[in-house]
C-alpha positions as CSV (number, residue, x, y, z in Angstrom):
1,M,-22.4,2.2,150.8
2,G,-25.7,3.9,151.7
3,V,-26.5,7.3,150.2
4,V,-27.2,10.3,152.4
5,N,-28.0,13.3,150.1
6,V,-28.2,16.5,152.0
7,T,-29.3,18.4,148.9
8,P,-32.4,20.0,147.5
9,D,-31.8,18.8,144.0
10,S,-30.3,15.3,143.8
11,F,-32.0,13.2,141.1
12,S,-33.5,10.6,143.4
13,D,-34.1,12.0,146.8
14,G,-33.3,15.7,146.5
15,G,-34.9,17.7,149.3
16,R,-36.0,14.7,151.4
17,F,-33.1,14.9,153.8
18,L,-32.0,18.5,153.5
19,E,-32.5,19.2,157.2
20,A,-29.6,17.9,159.2
21,D,-31.8,16.0,161.7
22,R,-33.6,14.2,158.9
23,A,-30.4,13.3,157.2
24,I,-28.9,12.0,160.5
25,A,-32.0,9.9,161.1
26,H,-31.8,8.6,157.5
27,G,-28.2,7.7,157.9
28,S,-28.8,5.9,161.1
29,E,-31.6,3.9,159.5
30,L,-29.4,2.9,156.6
31,A,-26.8,1.7,159.1
32,R,-29.5,-0.3,160.9
33,Q,-30.4,-1.9,157.6
34,G,-26.9,-3.0,157.0
35,A,-24.9,-0.3,155.3
36,D,-21.1,-0.8,155.7
37,I,-20.3,2.8,154.7
38,L,-22.4,6.0,154.6
39,D,-21.7,8.5,151.8
40,I,-22.8,12.0,152.7
41,G,-23.1,14.6,149.9
42,G,-24.0,18.3,150.1
43,E,-23.8,19.1,146.4
44,S,-25.7,17.4,143.7
45,T,-23.7,16.1,140.7
46,R,-26.7,14.9,138.7
47,P,-26.8,16.0,135.0
48,G,-27.7,19.7,134.8
49,A,-26.9,20.4,138.5
50,R,-25.3,23.7,139.3
51,P,-22.4,24.0,141.7
52,V,-22.9,25.4,145.2
53,P,-20.5,27.5,147.2
54,A,-18.2,25.7,149.6
55,A,-19.7,27.5,152.6
56,Q,-23.1,26.2,151.7
57,E,-21.9,22.7,151.1
58,L,-20.1,22.8,154.5
59,D,-23.3,24.0,156.2
60,R,-25.1,21.0,154.8
61,V,-22.5,18.3,155.4
62,L,-20.7,19.0,158.6
63,P,-23.7,18.7,161.0
64,V,-24.6,15.4,159.4
65,V,-21.0,14.1,159.8
66,E,-20.9,15.2,163.4
67,G,-24.3,13.6,164.0
68,L,-23.3,10.2,162.5
69,R,-19.7,9.9,163.6
70,G,-20.8,7.9,166.7
71,L,-21.9,5.1,164.5
72,D,-19.6,2.1,164.2
73,L,-19.0,2.4,160.5
74,P,-17.0,4.7,158.2
75,L,-18.3,8.0,156.9
76,S,-17.5,9.1,153.3
77,V,-18.1,12.6,152.1
78,D,-18.9,13.1,148.4
79,T,-17.1,16.3,147.4
80,Q,-14.6,17.7,145.0
81,K,-13.7,20.8,147.1
82,P,-10.5,20.7,149.1
83,E,-11.9,23.0,151.8
84,V,-14.9,20.7,152.3
85,M,-12.6,17.6,152.3
86,R,-10.4,19.1,155.0
87,A,-13.3,20.2,157.3
88,A,-15.2,16.9,156.8
89,L,-12.1,14.8,157.7
90,A,-11.6,17.0,160.8
91,A,-15.2,16.4,161.7
92,G,-14.9,12.7,161.6
93,A,-15.2,11.5,158.0
94,S,-12.8,8.7,157.0
95,M,-13.2,8.6,153.2
96,I,-13.4,11.2,150.4
97,N,-15.6,10.3,147.4
98,D,-14.4,12.7,144.7
99,V,-16.2,12.8,141.3
100,N,-13.2,14.8,140.0
101,A,-10.6,12.2,141.0
102,L,-8.4,14.6,143.1
103,Q,-7.8,16.9,140.0
104,T,-9.0,20.1,141.8
105,D,-6.1,22.2,142.9
106,G,-5.2,21.3,146.5
107,A,-7.4,18.2,146.7
108,I,-4.6,15.7,146.5
109,D,-2.7,17.6,149.2
110,V,-5.7,17.3,151.6
111,V,-5.9,13.5,151.1
112,R,-2.1,13.1,151.3
113,G,-2.0,14.8,154.6
114,S,-4.6,12.5,156.2
115,E,-5.0,8.8,156.5
116,C,-8.4,8.7,154.8
117,A,-9.6,6.4,152.0
118,V,-10.3,8.1,148.7
119,C,-12.5,7.1,145.7
120,L,-11.3,8.4,142.3
121,M,-14.2,8.6,139.8
122,H,-14.2,9.0,136.0
123,T,-16.3,11.7,134.4
124,R,-16.2,13.9,131.4
125,G,-17.1,17.6,131.6
126,D,-19.1,19.0,134.6
127,P,-22.7,18.3,135.6
128,L,-24.0,21.1,133.4
129,T,-22.4,19.7,130.2
130,M,-21.4,16.1,130.8
131,Q,-24.5,14.6,129.1
132,E,-24.2,16.7,125.9
133,N,-23.4,14.1,123.3
134,P,-20.6,12.2,125.2
135,H,-18.4,10.2,122.8
136,Y,-15.9,7.4,123.2
137,D,-14.0,5.3,120.7
138,D,-13.5,2.6,123.4
139,V,-15.3,3.5,126.6
140,V,-13.8,0.6,128.7
141,G,-10.3,1.3,127.6
142,E,-10.5,5.1,128.0
143,V,-12.1,4.9,131.4
144,R,-9.5,2.3,132.5
145,E,-6.7,4.4,131.2
146,F,-8.0,7.5,133.0
147,L,-8.4,5.7,136.3
148,A,-4.9,4.1,136.0
149,R,-3.4,7.5,135.5
150,R,-5.2,9.0,138.5
151,V,-4.2,6.0,140.7
152,A,-0.6,6.5,139.6
153,A,-0.8,10.3,140.2
154,S,-2.2,9.8,143.6
155,E,0.5,7.3,144.5
156,A,3.2,9.6,143.2
157,A,1.8,12.4,145.4
158,G,2.1,10.2,148.5
159,V,-1.3,8.6,148.7
160,S,-0.7,4.9,149.4
161,R,-2.4,2.4,147.0
162,S,-4.1,0.7,150.0
163,R,-6.2,3.8,150.5
164,I,-7.5,4.1,146.9
165,V,-10.8,3.0,145.4
166,V,-11.9,3.7,141.8
167,D,-15.3,4.3,140.3
168,P,-16.1,4.2,136.5
169,G,-18.7,6.9,137.0
170,F,-21.8,5.4,135.6
171,G,-24.0,8.2,134.2
172,F,-21.2,10.8,134.4
173,G,-20.6,11.8,130.8
174,K,-21.8,8.5,129.4
175,R,-24.8,7.3,127.4
176,S,-26.7,4.2,128.4
177,A,-24.8,2.1,126.0
178,H,-21.5,3.3,127.6
179,N,-22.8,2.4,131.0
180,L,-23.8,-1.1,130.0
181,E,-20.5,-1.7,128.2
182,L,-18.7,-0.7,131.4
183,L,-20.8,-2.9,133.6
184,R,-20.4,-5.9,131.2
185,N,-16.6,-5.4,131.2
186,L,-16.1,-4.4,134.9
187,G,-13.4,-7.0,135.2
188,A,-11.1,-4.8,133.1
189,L,-11.3,-2.2,135.9
190,V,-10.9,-4.8,138.6
191,E,-7.6,-5.7,137.0
192,L,-6.2,-2.3,138.1
193,G,-5.7,-3.9,141.5
194,V,-7.7,-1.5,143.7
195,P,-11.3,-1.9,144.9
196,V,-13.9,-0.9,142.4
197,L,-17.0,1.1,143.5
198,V,-20.2,1.0,141.4
199,G,-23.0,3.5,141.7
200,L,-25.9,2.6,139.4
201,S,-28.7,2.9,142.0
202,R,-31.9,4.4,140.5
203,K,-30.0,6.0,137.6
204,S,-31.6,6.9,134.3
205,T,-30.1,4.0,132.4
206,L,-32.1,1.7,134.5
207,G,-35.2,3.8,133.9
208,R,-34.7,3.7,130.2
209,I,-34.4,-0.1,130.3
210,T,-37.3,-0.7,132.6
211,N,-39.5,2.3,131.7
212,Q,-39.9,3.0,135.4
213,P,-39.7,6.4,137.2
214,T,-37.0,7.0,139.7
215,E,-38.9,6.0,142.7
216,Q,-39.9,2.6,141.2
217,R,-36.3,1.5,140.2
218,T,-35.6,-0.6,143.4
219,I,-35.7,-4.0,141.6
220,A,-33.6,-2.7,138.7
221,S,-31.1,-1.1,141.1
222,V,-30.7,-4.3,143.2
223,T,-30.2,-6.3,140.0
224,A,-27.6,-3.9,138.8
225,A,-25.8,-4.1,142.2
226,L,-25.7,-7.9,142.0
227,L,-24.4,-7.9,138.5
228,A,-21.7,-5.5,139.6
229,V,-20.6,-7.6,142.5
230,Q,-20.6,-10.7,140.3
231,R,-18.2,-8.9,138.0
232,G,-15.9,-7.9,140.8
233,A,-17.2,-4.7,142.4
234,A,-16.0,-4.4,146.0
235,I,-18.5,-1.6,147.0
236,V,-21.9,-0.8,145.6
237,R,-23.3,2.7,146.4
238,V,-27.1,2.3,146.8
239,H,-30.2,4.1,148.1
240,D,-32.1,0.8,148.9
241,V,-29.7,-0.7,151.5
242,A,-32.0,-3.3,153.0
243,Q,-33.1,-4.8,149.7
244,T,-29.6,-4.8,148.3
245,R,-28.2,-6.4,151.5
246,D,-30.8,-9.2,151.3
247,A,-30.0,-9.9,147.6
248,L,-26.2,-10.0,148.4
249,R,-26.9,-12.4,151.2
250,I,-28.6,-14.8,148.7
251,L,-25.7,-14.4,146.3
252,G,-23.2,-15.1,149.2
253,A,-25.1,-18.2,150.2
254,V,-25.1,-19.5,146.7
255,D,-21.4,-18.9,146.4
256,E,-20.9,-20.8,149.6
257,L,-23.0,-23.6,148.3
258,G,-25.4,-23.2,151.2
259,S,-22.9,-24.7,153.7
260,R,-24.0,-22.5,156.5
261,F,-27.7,-23.3,156.0
262,D,-28.0,-27.0,156.3
263,D,-31.4,-27.9,157.7
C-alpha cells in the first residue's frame, strides 16, 4: 500500500503533494513502482495534528481520487468522517482506511451500504492527546481484544468479514516498547482471521532505534515491513514502494527456495 498524503502537515511528507496534480503524479509513480493499493489521505493523524473540516478534507482528497481512478489498482481513502467516506466511494475509491475503526456516528452505515473494503485500526485518544503517557497492562491482548470487538460489531452491522482488514495502529497511542511488542507478537492479531495491515514506515519508533531523521529511515522502514510480512502481515503501508517491493521479492524468492531462478 503506497502512501499519498494530500496534507500540509503529515509527519513524513507533509506539504510535498498538497496540490492535486502533484499528488496524482506521485500516486501514479508509486503504482509504476509496484504498489498494489494507494492510500489517499487529506487529514494528518500524526501526533499533535489538529482535525480539519470535512469540506477541506474533501477538497484535498476528491480530485486525487478522480485523477487516479483510471489506474488498474484499488484506491483507499484514509478518513474517519462519514461524509468523506461517502463522497470518496462515489468518486471511485474502493477501500476506507479508518483510524477510528468505524466508531464515528454514521461511519459504519456508509461502509455497510457499499461493497468497499475497510481497515479497522486501533488507537487510544485523538492525535492531539494520544501520545500523552499511553499505558497498557498487556498491549497485545488489549489491542487484539479491541480489534476483535470492532470486527464483530462491523459484522453485526452487516459488513461481511471478507471485506475487513485490521491494523494494530503502530504509533497511535503507543510508546516504542508497545510498538515493538506488537510487531514481535503480530501472529496474535493474524489469529483473528482477517488480513492484518501494518504501517511502520518512517515512524518515530524507527527513528529512536536508528537515530535517523524521518527522511533517512528508508532502510529501517523496509526492514520493519519485512519483519511484519514474516510475522503474517498481509498489507504493508509504505512510503518507499520500490525499495519495499524489491525486498519482498527477495523474501519471496527465498521462501520459494529459488525455484524460479535456476541459472
